[in-house]
C-alpha positions in Angstrom: -40.1 -6.3 -30.8 -42.6 -4.7 -33.1 -42.3 -4.3 -36.8 -41.6 -0.7 -38.0 -44.1 0.6 -40.5 -42.5 2.9 -43.1 -43.9 6.3 -43.9 -44.6 5.3 -47.5 -46.9 2.4 -46.4 -48.6 4.5 -43.7 -49.7 7.4 -45.8 -51.9 5.5 -48.3 -53.6 3.7 -45.4 -54.2 7.0 -43.6 -55.5 8.6 -46.8 -57.8 5.7 -47.4 -59.2 6.1 -43.9 -59.8 9.8 -44.4 -61.6 9.2 -47.7 -63.7 6.4 -46.2 -64.8 8.5 -43.2 -65.4 11.6 -45.3 -67.5 9.7 -47.8 -69.8 8.5 -45.1 -70.4 11.9 -43.6 -73.9 13.4 -43.8 -73.8 16.9 -45.4 -77.6 17.5 -45.8 -78.1 17.9 -42.0 -76.2 20.7 -40.3 -76.0 22.1 -36.8 -75.8 25.8 -36.1 -74.7 27.2 -32.8 -76.1 30.7 -32.3 -73.8 32.6 -29.9 -73.2 29.6 -27.6 -71.1 30.9 -24.7 -69.9 27.7 -22.9 -66.9 26.1 -24.6 -67.9 22.8 -23.0 -71.3 22.9 -24.6 -69.8 23.7 -28.0 -67.5 20.7 -27.5 -70.4 18.4 -26.5 -72.4 19.4 -29.6 -69.3 18.9 -31.8 -68.7 15.4 -30.4 -72.3 14.5 -30.8 -72.3 15.8 -34.4 -69.2 13.8 -35.2 -70.6 10.7 -33.6 -73.8 11.0 -35.7 -71.7 11.3 -38.8 -72.5 14.9 -39.6 -70.0 16.9 -41.6 -70.7 20.5 -41.0 -71.2 22.7 -37.9 -71.8 26.4 -38.2 -70.9 28.7 -35.3 -72.3 32.2 -35.1 -70.5 34.7 -32.8 -72.1 38.1 -33.1 -70.1 40.9 -31.5 -72.0 42.8 -28.8 -74.8 40.2 -28.6 -75.6 39.2 -24.9 -74.5 35.6 -25.6 -71.3 36.6 -27.5 -70.2 39.0 -24.8 -70.3 36.1 -22.4 -68.5 33.8 -24.9 -65.8 36.4 -25.6 -65.2 36.9 -21.8 -64.8 33.1 -21.4 -62.5 32.9 -24.4 -60.3 35.7 -23.0 -60.2 33.8 -19.6 -59.1 30.6 -21.4 -56.4 32.5 -23.3 -55.1 34.0 -20.0 -55.0 30.5 -18.5 -53.1 29.1 -21.5 -50.6 32.0 -21.2 -50.1 31.1 -17.6 -49.0 27.6 -18.8 -51.9 25.8 -17.2 -53.3 22.7 -18.8 -56.2 24.3 -20.7 -57.1 24.2 -24.3 -60.0 26.0 -26.0 -60.8 23.0 -28.3 -60.0 20.4 -25.7 -63.7 19.8 -25.0 -64.3 18.6 -28.5 -61.3 16.3 -28.5 -60.5 14.8 -31.9 -63.8 15.6 -33.5 -62.3 18.7 -35.0 -60.4 16.7 -37.6 -63.6 15.1 -38.9 -65.9 18.2 -38.9 -66.0 21.2 -41.2 -66.4 24.2 -38.9 -67.9 27.3 -40.5 -67.6 30.6 -38.6 -70.1 33.4 -39.1 -70.6 36.9 -37.6 -74.3 37.2 -38.1 -77.3 34.9 -38.5 -78.0 36.4 -41.9 -74.5 35.5 -43.1 -75.0 31.9 -41.8 -78.3 31.4 -43.5 -77.0 32.9 -46.7 -74.0 30.5 -46.6 -76.4 27.5 -46.1 -78.7 28.6 -49.0 -75.7 29.1 -51.2 -74.9 25.4 -50.7 -78.6 24.5 -51.4 -81.4 27.0 -51.9 -83.8 24.5 -50.3 -82.1 24.5 -46.9 -84.7 24.6 -44.1 -83.5 26.5 -41.1 -85.2 25.4 -37.9 -84.7 27.0 -34.4 -84.7 25.1 -31.1 -87.2 26.4 -28.7 -88.1 25.3 -25.1 -91.0 22.9 -24.8 -92.8 25.4 -22.6 -92.3 28.3 -25.0 -95.4 30.6 -25.3 -97.3 31.0 -28.6 -95.7 34.5 -29.1 -92.2 33.0 -28.7 -92.6 30.6 -31.6 -93.6 30.8 -35.2 -96.2 28.3 -36.5 -96.5 24.9 -35.1 -93.6 23.7 -33.1 -92.5 20.2 -34.2 -90.8 17.8 -31.9 -87.3 16.8 -33.1 -88.1 13.2 -33.6 -91.1 14.1 -35.9 -89.0 16.4 -38.2 -88.8 15.4 -41.9 -85.1 15.2 -42.8 -85.7 14.3 -46.5 -84.6 17.8 -47.6 -81.5 19.7 -46.4 -82.0 21.0 -42.9 -80.1 23.1 -40.4 -80.9 22.8 -36.7 -80.2 26.0 -34.8 -79.4 25.9 -31.1 -79.2 29.2 -29.2 -77.3 30.7 -26.3 -77.7 28.9 -23.0 -79.3 31.9 -21.3 -80.9 33.9 -24.1 -81.8 31.2 -26.6 -81.8 31.7 -30.4 -81.1 35.3 -31.4 -84.1 37.4 -32.5 -82.2 37.9 -35.8 -82.1 34.1 -36.4 -85.6 33.6 -35.3 -86.9 36.2 -37.8 -85.2 34.7 -40.8 -85.6 31.0 -40.0 -88.3 28.7 -41.5 -89.8 27.5 -38.2 -89.2 26.1 -34.8 -88.7 22.7 -33.2 -88.4 21.4 -29.6 -86.2 18.7 -28.1 -88.4 16.7 -25.7 -86.7 16.5 -22.3 -87.4 13.3 -20.3 -86.5 13.5 -16.6 
């Protein structure tokens, strides 16, 4: 048989683990999801953020935006499935990463950027753009992700799967970056 661990001895160990993990989280790099519609994609980003030791993920869901309409339709479908007692969970795709991340919900891009700059006025907000974006779709020089300077607080914005970063976010951001795709 195994030895029973009392609640009194378990709580300090668990608290120490939370403090150790939280103390190692990176708060100067944040991920922003701008009207992402696919729950699986949100979950993948959150798992990746958690694996990289990030602390904060910002989620923008703007009512009536093309991406948000699709996201809300998917969320309603998920709720219907849950009510039908099927094995389906909205946050299931992110697994346990929710307990290690701070999720910040926003209704507009402006609200999100304001929240970031309230934390630190020097936050750079950079929008992901496709590698093949035309000059009129980007602002300034597009920098590849692996060449970005992360020595100052930075927020990386990833847009809707179909529509990309919202025009509102693009207009108030500090620049653009690309993620090189190999293969």
